[in-house]
C-alpha positions in Angstrom: 0.0 0.0 0.0 1.2 3.5 -0.9 2.4 5.8 1.9 -0.2 8.4 0.9 -2.9 5.9 1.5 -1.5 4.9 4.9 -1.3 8.6 5.9 -5.0 9.1 5.0 -6.0 6.1 7.0 -4.0 7.4 10.0 -5.6 10.8 9.7 -9.1 9.2 9.8 -8.3 7.0 12.7 -6.7 9.8 14.7 -9.7 12.0 14.1 -11.9 9.3 15.6 -9.9 9.4 18.8 -9.4 5.6 18.5 -6.0 5.3 16.8 -4.6 2.9 19.5 -7.7 0.7 19.1 -7.5 0.5 15.3 -3.8 0.2 14.4 -4.2 -3.5 13.7 -7.0 -2.9 11.3 -5.8 0.1 9.3 -4.3 -1.9 6.5 -7.8 -3.2 5.7 -9.2 0.3 5.0 -9.3 1.2 1.3 -9.1 4.8 0.3 -9.9 5.8 -3.3 -6.7 6.1 -5.3 -7.8 7.7 -8.6 -9.9 10.6 -9.8 -12.3 8.1 -11.5 -13.3 6.9 -8.0 -14.2 10.4 -6.7 -17.7 11.8 -6.6 -18.5 15.2 -7.9 -20.3 17.8 -5.8 -23.5 17.0 -7.7 -23.3 13.4 -6.6 -22.2 12.2 -10.1 -19.1 10.3 -11.0 -16.4 12.7 -11.9 -15.3 10.4 -14.7 -18.6 9.2 -16.1 -21.1 11.9 -15.1 -23.5 9.1 -14.1 -25.7 9.7 -11.0 -24.3 8.3 -7.8 -26.2 5.3 -6.6 -27.2 4.8 -3.0 -28.1 1.3 -2.1 -29.9 0.1 0.9 -28.0 -1.9 3.4 -27.3 -5.4 2.3 -27.6 -4.7 -1.4 -24.7 -5.3 -3.8 -22.5 -2.2 -4.1 -20.5 -1.2 -7.2 -16.7 -1.2 -6.9 -16.4 2.6 -6.8 -19.0 2.9 -4.0 -17.3 0.1 -2.1 -14.2 2.3 -2.2 -16.1 5.2 -0.8 -17.7 3.1 1.8 -14.4 1.6 2.9 -14.8 -2.1 2.2 -18.3 -2.5 3.7 -18.3 -6.0 2.4 -14.9 -6.8 4.0 -15.3 -10.5 4.8 -13.3 -10.1 7.9 -15.6 -7.4 9.1 -12.7 -5.3 10.3 -14.1 -1.9 9.3 -17.5 -2.7 10.9 -15.8 -3.8 14.1 -13.7 -0.6 14.2 -16.6 1.7 13.6 -19.0 -0.2 15.8 -16.5 -0.1 18.7 -16.0 3.7 18.6 -17.9 5.6 21.2 -18.2 8.7 19.0 -20.9 9.0 16.4 -19.3 8.6 13.0 -20.8 9.5 9.6 -19.1 8.9 6.2 -20.0 11.4 3.4 -19.5 11.7 -0.3 -17.9 14.7 -1.9 -21.2 16.5 -1.8 -21.5 16.0 1.9 -24.3 13.4 1.7 -24.3 10.8 4.4 -23.6 7.3 3.0 -23.1 5.6 6.4 -23.5 6.2 10.1 -22.3 4.0 12.9 -24.4 2.7 15.8 -23.1 5.4 18.2 -24.3 8.1 15.8 -27.6 6.4 15.4 -28.1 6.3 19.1 -26.8 9.8 19.7 -29.2 11.6 17.4 -31.9 8.9 17.0 -32.2 8.9 13.2 -32.5 5.5 11.5 -30.6 5.0 8.3 -33.8 5.3 6.3 -34.2 8.9 7.4 -30.6 10.2 7.4 -28.7 8.5 4.5 -28.5 10.7 1.5 -28.9 13.9 3.6 -26.1 16.4 4.5 -25.3 17.5 8.1 -27.1 20.8 7.2 -30.3 18.8 7.8 -29.6 18.5 11.6 -26.9 21.1 12.3 -27.9 24.4 13.9 -27.2 27.0 11.2 -28.0 24.6 8.4 -26.1 24.9 5.2 -24.1 27.9 6.4 -22.8 25.9 9.4 -21.8 22.9 7.1 -20.2 25.3 4.6 -17.9 26.6 7.2 -16.8 23.1 8.0 -16.0 22.2 4.4 -14.3 25.5 3.6 -12.0 25.0 6.5 -11.2 21.5 5.4 -10.0 23.0 2.1 -7.1 24.5 4.0 -6.7 22.4 7.1 -6.4 18.6 7.6 -9.0 18.6 10.4 -11.8 20.7 11.6 -12.6 21.0 15.3 -15.4 22.9 16.9 -18.6 22.9 18.9 -22.1 22.6 17.5 -25.7 22.0 18.3 -27.5 19.1 16.6 -31.2 18.6 16.4 -32.2 15.1 17.5 -35.0 13.0 16.0 -37.1 14.0 19.1 -36.7 17.7 18.3 -34.4 18.5 21.2 -31.0 20.1 20.7 -27.8 18.4 21.7 -24.5 20.2 22.5 -21.7 18.2 20.7 -18.1 18.4 20.0 -17.6 18.0 16.2 -14.5 16.9 14.3 -14.2 16.4 10.6 -11.6 15.2 8.1 -11.6 15.4 4.3 -10.9 12.2 2.3 -8.6 12.9 -0.6 -7.3 10.7 -3.4 -3.8 10.4 -4.6 -4.2 13.6 -6.7 -5.2 15.5 -3.6 -8.9 16.0 -4.6 -11.6 15.7 -1.9 -13.6 12.5 -2.4 -15.6 12.6 0.8 -15.7 13.4 4.5 -15.7 11.7 7.8 -17.5 13.5 10.6 -17.2 12.6 14.3 -19.6 13.9 16.8 -19.7 13.4 20.6 -21.4 15.0 23.5 -19.3 17.3 25.7 -16.7 14.8 26.9 -15.5 14.5 30.5 -12.1 15.7 29.3 -13.7 18.8 27.8 -15.7 19.5 30.9 -12.5 19.1 32.9 -10.7 21.5 30.6 -13.5 24.0 30.7 -13.7 23.8 34.5 -9.9 24.2 34.7 -10.0 27.2 32.4 -12.9 28.8 34.4 -11.1 28.0 37.6 -7.9 29.7 36.3 -9.9 32.7 35.2 -11.7 33.0 38.6 -8.3 32.6 40.3 -6.7 35.4 38.2 -9.7 37.7 38.7 -9.7 37.0 42.4 -6.0 37.5 42.9 -5.7 40.5 40.6 -8.6 42.3 42.4 -7.2 41.6 45.8 -5.1 44.0 47.8 -2.9 41.3 49.1 0.5 40.8 47.5 0.8 37.2 46.2 3.4 35.2 44.5 4.8 31.7 43.9 8.4 30.7 43.7 10.0 27.4 42.7 12.7 25.7 44.8 15.3 27.7 42.9 13.7 30.9 44.2 12.5 31.9 40.8 9.1 33.7 40.5 6.6 31.6 38.6 3.5 33.7 39.5 2.9 37.2 40.8 -0.5 39.0 41.1 -1.3 42.5 40.1 -0.8 43.9 43.6 2.8 42.5 43.5 3.4 44.2 40.1 2.1 47.5 41.4 4.3 47.4 44.5 7.5 46.6 42.7 6.7 48.8 39.7 7.3 46.0 37.2 5.1 43.9 34.9 5.0 40.2 35.5 7.0 39.6 32.3 9.8 41.5 33.9 9.6 39.4 37.1 8.8 35.8 36.2 11.9 33.7 36.1 13.9 36.0 38.3 14.9 35.5 41.9 14.5 37.9 44.8 18.2 38.9 44.4 17.2 40.5 41.1 14.3 42.4 42.5 15.1 43.4 46.1 18.2 44.8 47.8 20.6 42.0 48.8 19.9 42.0 52.5 16.2 41.8 52.0 16.5 39.2 49.3 18.7 37.1 51.6 16.0 37.3 54.3 13.3 36.3 51.8 15.3 33.4 50.6 15.9 32.2 54.1 12.2 32.4 54.8 11.5 30.2 51.8 14.0 27.6 53.1 12.3 27.7 56.5 8.9 27.0 55.0 10.2 24.1 52.8 12.0 22.6 55.8 8.9 22.8 57.9 6.7 21.4 55.2 3.7 23.4 56.5 2.4 26.9 56.3 4.2 29.5 58.5 3.0 33.0 59.5 5.7 35.6 59.8 6.4 39.3 59.5 8.6 40.5 56.7 10.1 43.9 55.9 10.8 45.1 52.4 12.2 48.2 50.7 12.7 48.7 47.0 16.1 49.7 45.7 16.5 53.4 46.1 13.4 53.7 48.3 14.0 54.7 51.9 10.5 53.7 53.0 10.4 50.2 54.6 7.1 48.4 54.4 6.1 45.7 56.9 4.1 42.7 55.9 2.1 40.0 57.6 2.9 37.0 55.4 1.7 33.5 55.2 4.0 31.2 53.3 3.2 27.6 52.4 4.8 24.8 50.4 2.9 22.9 47.7 3.4 20.5 44.8 2.0 20.5 41.3 0.7 17.3 39.7 4.2 16.5 38.5 5.4 16.7 42.1 7.4 19.9 41.5 7.8 21.9 44.8 6.9 25.5 45.1 6.5 28.1 47.8 3.3 30.2 47.8 3.0 33.5 49.7 0.3 36.0 50.4 1.2 39.2 52.2 -0.9 42.0 53.8 0.7 45.4 54.2 0.6 46.1 58.0 2.9 49.0 58.0 0.2 51.4 59.2 -1.3 48.9 61.6 2.1 48.1 63.2 2.6 51.9 63.6 -0.8 52.2 65.2 -0.1 49.3 67.5 3.2 50.8 68.6 1.5 54.1 69.3 -1.3 52.3 71.2 1.3 50.4 73.3 3.1 53.7 73.9 -0.1 55.4 74.9 -1.1 52.6 77.2 2.3 52.6 78.8 2.1 56.4 79.3 -1.4 56.1 80.7 -0.3 53.4 83.2 2.7 55.4 84.3 0.5 58.5 84.5 -2.0 56.7 86.9 0.9 55.6 89.0 2.4 59.1 89.0 -0.9 60.7 89.8 -1.5 58.4 92.7 2.0 59.0 94.1 1.6 62.8 93.7 -1.7 62.7 95.5 -0.2 61.1 98.6 2.9 63.2 98.5 1.0 66.4 98.2 -0.7 66.0 101.6 2.7 65.3 103.2 4.5 68.1 101.4 1.8 70.6 102.4 2.3 69.7 106.0 6.2 69.8 105.7 6.4 73.1 103.9 3.4 74.6 105.7 4.9 74.1 109.2 8.3 75.3 107.9 6.6 78.6 106.8 4.8 78.9 110.1 8.1 78.4 112.0 9.9 80.9 109.8 7.2 83.5 110.6 7.6 82.8 114.4 9.6 85.2 116.5 11.2 82.5 118.7 13.4 81.0 116.0 17.2 81.8 116.1 19.3 82.2 113.0 20.8 78.7 113.2 17.4 77.2 113.4 16.1 79.4 110.7 18.8 78.2 108.3 17.9 74.6 108.9 14.2 75.2 108.5 14.8 77.0 105.2 16.8 74.1 103.9 13.9 71.8 104.8 11.4 74.1 103.1 13.6 74.3 100.0 13.7 70.5 99.8 10.0 70.4 100.2 9.5 73.0 97.5 11.6 71.0 95.1 9.6 67.9 95.9 6.4 69.8 95.4 7.7 70.8 91.9 8.2 67.2 91.1 4.7 66.2 92.2 3.3 69.1 90.1 5.2 67.7 87.1 3.9 64.2 87.8 0.4 65.6 87.9 1.0 67.4 84.7 2.2 64.3 83.0 -0.7 62.2 84.3 -3.1 65.0 83.2 -4.4 65.2 86.8 -3.7 68.9 87.4 -6.4 71.5 87.4 -6.4 73.9 84.4 -8.0 77.3 84.2 -8.1 77.7 80.4 -8.7 81.1 78.7 -8.7 82.3 75.1 -5.1 83.1 74.3 -3.0 84.6 71.6 0.2 82.5 71.6 2.2 85.3 70.0 1.5 87.5 73.1 2.5 84.6 75.4 5.8 84.1 73.6 6.5 87.9 73.5 5.9 88.1 77.3 8.4 85.4 77.8 11.1 86.8 75.6 13.3 88.4 78.2 13.1 85.4 80.5 14.0 83.1 77.6 17.0 85.3 76.6 18.3 85.2 80.1 17.8 81.5 80.3 19.6 80.4 77.1 22.6 82.8 77.4 24.4 84.9 74.8 25.9 82.0 72.8 22.5 80.9 71.5 20.7 83.0 68.9 17.0 83.4 69.7 14.6 84.0 66.8 10.9 84.2 66.8 8.7 83.8 63.6 5.2 84.8 64.6 2.3 84.4 62.2 0.8 87.9 61.6 -2.8 86.7 61.7 -2.6 84.0 64.3 -5.9 82.4 65.4 -6.8 82.1 69.1 -6.5 79.0 71.3 -8.1 78.0 74.6 -5.5 76.9 77.2 -4.3 77.7 80.6 -1.8 80.5 80.2 0.4 79.4 83.0 0.6 75.9 81.6 1.4 77.2 78.1 4.3 79.2 79.5 5.5 76.1 81.3 5.4 74.2 78.0 7.5 76.8 76.2 10.0 77.2 79.0 10.5 73.4 79.3 11.1 73.1 75.6 13.5 76.1 75.7 15.5 74.5 78.5 15.6 71.2 76.6 16.8 73.0 73.4 19.4 74.9 75.4 20.8 71.7 76.9 21.0 70.2 73.4 23.3 73.1 72.3 26.1 73.2 74.8 28.4 75.0 72.3 25.8 77.5 71.1 23.4 77.4 68.2 20.1 78.8 67.1 16.7 78.6 68.9 13.6 79.4 66.8 10.0 79.7 68.1 7.5 79.8 65.3 3.7 80.1 65.2 1.3 79.3 62.4 -2.3 78.5 61.5 -2.4 75.0 60.0 -5.0 72.7 58.6 -4.3 69.0 59.1 -5.9 66.6 56.6 -6.9 62.9 56.9 -3.6 61.7 55.5 -1.6 63.6 58.1 -3.9 62.4 60.9 -3.5 58.8 59.8 0.3 59.1 59.8 0.4 61.0 63.2 -2.0 59.2 65.5 -3.8 60.1 67.7 -4.1 63.5 66.0 -7.4 64.4 64.3 -8.0 66.4 61.1 -9.0 70.0 61.6 -7.8 73.6 62.1 -5.1 74.1 64.6 -2.7 76.7 65.8 0.9 75.4 65.8 3.8 76.5 68.0 7.2 75.0 67.0 10.3 75.1 69.1 13.4 74.3 67.0 17.0 74.0 67.9 20.2 73.3 65.9 21.6 71.0 68.6 22.8 67.4 68.6 19.4 65.9 67.7 18.1 62.4 68.6 17.9 59.0 67.0 14.7 57.1 66.4 15.0 55.0 69.6 15.4 58.0 71.8 12.5 59.7 70.2 10.3 56.8 71.2 11.0 57.4 74.9 11.5 61.1 75.3 8.0 61.7 76.8 8.4 59.0 79.4 8.7 60.3 82.9 12.2 60.1 84.4 13.7 59.2 81.0 16.7 61.5 80.2 19.7 61.5 78.0 21.5 64.0 80.2 24.2 63.1 82.5 23.6 62.3 86.2 22.3 65.3 88.1 21.6 67.4 85.0 17.9 66.7 84.8 14.9 64.9 86.3 13.5 63.5 83.1 10.2 65.1 83.8 10.5 68.2 81.6 9.2 66.7 78.3 6.8 64.4 80.2 5.2 67.5 81.7 4.9 69.1 78.3 3.3 66.0 77.0 0.7 65.9 79.8 -0.2 69.5 79.6 -0.6 69.4 75.8 -2.8 66.3 75.9 -4.9 67.7 78.8 -5.4 70.9 76.8 -6.9 68.9 73.9 -3.8 69.3 71.6 -1.0 67.0 70.5 2.7 67.1 70.1 5.0 65.7 67.5 8.8 65.7 67.4 11.1 65.7 64.3 14.8 65.1 64.9 18.0 63.9 63.3 21.3 63.2 65.0 23.7 66.1 64.3 21.0 68.3 62.7 18.7 69.3 65.5 15.2 68.9 66.8 11.8 70.5 66.3 8.9 70.1 68.7 5.6 71.0 67.1 2.6 71.5 69.3 -0.9 71.8 67.9 -3.8 73.4 69.8 -7.3 73.4 68.4 -8.3 76.8 67.0 -11.1 78.6 68.7 -13.1 81.7 67.7 -13.3 84.9 69.8 -11.0 87.6 71.1 -8.3 87.1 73.7 -9.4 87.0 77.3 -7.6 89.2 79.8 -6.6 87.7 83.2 -8.3 89.2 86.2 -6.2 90.8 88.8 -5.9 88.6 91.9 -3.1 90.2 93.8 -3.8 90.8 97.5 -1.4 92.7 99.7 -0.2 91.0 102.9 -2.0 93.5 105.0 -5.3 92.5 103.5 -5.1 88.8 104.5 -6.7 89.3 107.9 -10.3 88.4 108.6 -12.9 87.6 111.3 -15.3 85.3 109.4 -16.2 81.7 110.5 -14.7 79.0 108.4 -15.6 75.3 108.4 -12.7 73.0 107.4 -13.4 69.4 106.3 -10.1 67.5 105.8 -9.5 63.8 106.5 -5.7 64.2 107.0 -5.3 65.2 110.7 -1.9 66.9 110.4 -3.1 68.9 107.4 -6.3 69.8 109.2 -4.4 71.2 112.1 -2.1 73.2 109.9 -5.0 74.8 108.1 -6.7 75.6 111.4 -3.5 77.2 112.9 -2.8 79.2 109.7 -6.3 80.6 109.5 -6.5 81.4 113.2 -3.3 83.3 112.9 -5.1 85.6 110.4 -8.0 86.2 112.8 -10.6 83.7 111.5 -12.8 81.5 113.6 -12.2 77.9 112.5 -14.4 74.8 112.9 -12.7 71.5 111.9 -14.2 68.1 110.8 -12.5 64.9 109.7 -15.1 64.0 107.0 -18.2 65.2 105.3 -20.7 63.7 107.7 -19.0 65.2 110.8 -19.0 68.6 109.0 -22.8 68.4 108.5 -23.3 67.6 112.1 -21.1 70.4 113.2 -22.9 72.8 110.9 -26.3 71.8 112.3 -25.2 72.4 115.8 -23.5 75.7 115.1 -26.0 78.5 115.5 -23.9 81.4 114.1 -23.2 82.1 110.4 -20.6 80.0 108.5 -19.1 82.1 105.8 -16.8 79.6 104.0 -16.5 75.9 103.7 -13.0 74.5 102.9 -13.4 70.9 101.8 -11.1 68.3 100.6 -12.5 66.9 97.4 -11.8 63.2 98.2 -12.8 62.1 101.7 -14.2 58.9 103.2 -18.0 58.5 103.7 -18.8 61.8 102.0 -16.7 63.8 99.5 -16.3 67.5 99.3 -18.7 68.1 96.4 -21.5 66.2 98.1 -20.8 68.0 101.3 -20.9 71.4 99.6 -24.2 70.6 98.0 -25.8 69.8 101.3 -24.4 72.8 103.1 -25.3 75.4 100.4 -28.8 74.0 100.4 -29.1 74.7 104.2 -26.9 77.8 104.4 -27.5 79.8 101.3 -24.9 82.4 102.0 -21.9 80.1 102.5 -18.9 80.1 100.1 -17.0 77.0 99.1 -13.2 76.5 98.5 -12.1 73.0 97.4 -8.6 71.7 98.1 -7.1 68.6 96.7 -3.8 67.0 95.6 -5.5 65.0 92.9 -8.3 66.0 90.6 -11.4 63.9 89.7 -14.7 64.6 88.0 -16.2 65.8 91.2 -15.3 69.4 90.4 -13.4 69.2 87.1 -14.1 67.8 83.7 -11.0 66.5 81.9 -8.9 68.7 84.3 -10.8 71.9 83.6 -12.6 73.6 86.5 -16.4 73.7 86.5 -17.6 77.3 86.2 -17.9 79.3 89.4 -15.6 76.9 91.3 -12.8 78.0 93.6 -10.0 75.5 93.9 -6.6 75.4 95.7 -4.1 72.7 94.5 -2.1 70.8 97.1 0.6 71.3 98.1 0.0 74.9 99.1 1.8 77.2 101.5 0.1 78.9 104.5 0.5 82.2 102.7 -1.2 81.0 99.5 -4.0 79.5 101.6 -4.6 82.8 103.4 -4.6 84.7 100.0 -7.0 82.3 98.4 -9.4 82.4 101.4 -9.4 86.1 101.4 -10.1 86.2 97.6 -13.1 83.8 97.9 -14.6 85.6 100.8 -14.2 89.0 99.2 -15.8 87.8 96.0 -18.6 86.1 97.8 -19.6 89.0 100.1 -23.2 90.0 99.3 -23.7 87.1 96.8 -25.5 83.8 96.9 -23.2 82.3 94.2 -19.4 82.4 94.0 -17.8 83.7 90.8 -14.1 83.2 90.5 
């Protein structure tokens, strides 16, 4: 048999999908070898022009039809066995496309018996009719095989989705003598292929629309897959990434860490959750990622490392800020509690020192020793005030302020403080908005920052205080938690000193943390600034570089309205005397006695009680007028606020002065005094007590309410 014939047989068998099953029979298939054996498109013999004859099954068939019908009368039955054993439906067609034979599978698939289908073309049952079949035959003019999907109408009238393949049968001269068409319902393989394709499409859509950065690397570390988020982050398309290793994408140190992480995952043989840091070449910004890496195999058992990463840079920053805030809050509570207990003791120590110093029976030697005790007590009192400021437990008396005026009023003091080797420059905003803050506390903020700047410039430098109106947007607020977007008034204190590294900056607002040498600082200056700013509703941010300098920027919320002037509260020493009756409620016995002695020295009549309930009983028994109640805010059984409410209800003309070493919501809200409230912060001196009492009594004379 000629090689051309063998090739045609192979083509037919391969198109049927049954080549392996029919190799033993292919030599028995006869393909027309000459033009005389081909049929014309009209169904006539191309050699004789006689009409083609179609015989019913079992009838004798002329030689040329036997050739077209592939030895139907083969005594061995090989062809019938092959066609009968094929699962696909097979039809054999003449050159005009008319069906001259169908196998049993085709008969079962579409339901047409031979009597109905033989002699017809596929246009009879194909959706699209003649046009659909024409596309098949035209493609077979150029290609050895047609593949496609089609819909066939079955004998019952329903439509069947099929996979259709067709081959043209040619003679030795290359002319088409007929066709073989194979139809099959959507095969399991096709369904699998379609499902796989759809799965891949869903996977790509899912991964490319996700914000997570995902990739796969082989055991050699080469990227075999990256999603769109990965492309966006590294600034390269996948075609520039695939096949490369991390050492070709990332800086060497980062690439080494990524490669080590891959080894760790492969060695573990299970998913591992880890944090990774990356920075692109030439980019100073480091991103931090929460990454899950996992090993997996493909169907060929090739090993890969998969990775999905979420950018947690901002979250880690917020977590660090939260931890820092919680730490500061805890230390603040501790500091506030300590300050409260110390304030009672310090009031007693410094108070009795002052009383002794004002006594006539103290000699010079004794006076010197008492003064040393008092100075030590005053220093300790300063520390407790700083602790209260840090813990945001001090009492504020906020007013509407112009920060430019505050800075200008401090100019001379600042110049004396920093010395001549430091240049002092102010850059005030010409149209600065107002803020609401305690003027004394704002002055303390500025002076503490000035002292800090001076100490950072031991060999001289430049100190700049600047003010400005600023508007902070959402982006700034997100990057500088816990700040909020809005309009603020900024005051910046900048020095050209030694600066700080990032680790130092993380701790500078902690109480007792200092970079100064032993004995040069308490470590409470910046902690105090932090507490005052937070309690005033603002926030503070520091910018610093080693060898360049530092800039502390404080932001106070902007408020409308003109600046408020401070009332004059100075009272001369000769005006401190009085004769009024004062009820003192204080649970600390030594302090209670100190207050009693101090007031009696100034001519007042004093009633003392150890708690609120005793004070009420004393008031009910006392028949004369009581002009003033001095009450500790926090006492057992009944606090100062509750006591004052009961007494003012029964004695409408009584004034109230609260004293405390620790604030709470009884008389303050977030550290700000309630309106019309008189308050004296512990520790206080006998002189400051006498002045405050005189102020309250003078303001209260002839009034049923107290206005301070």
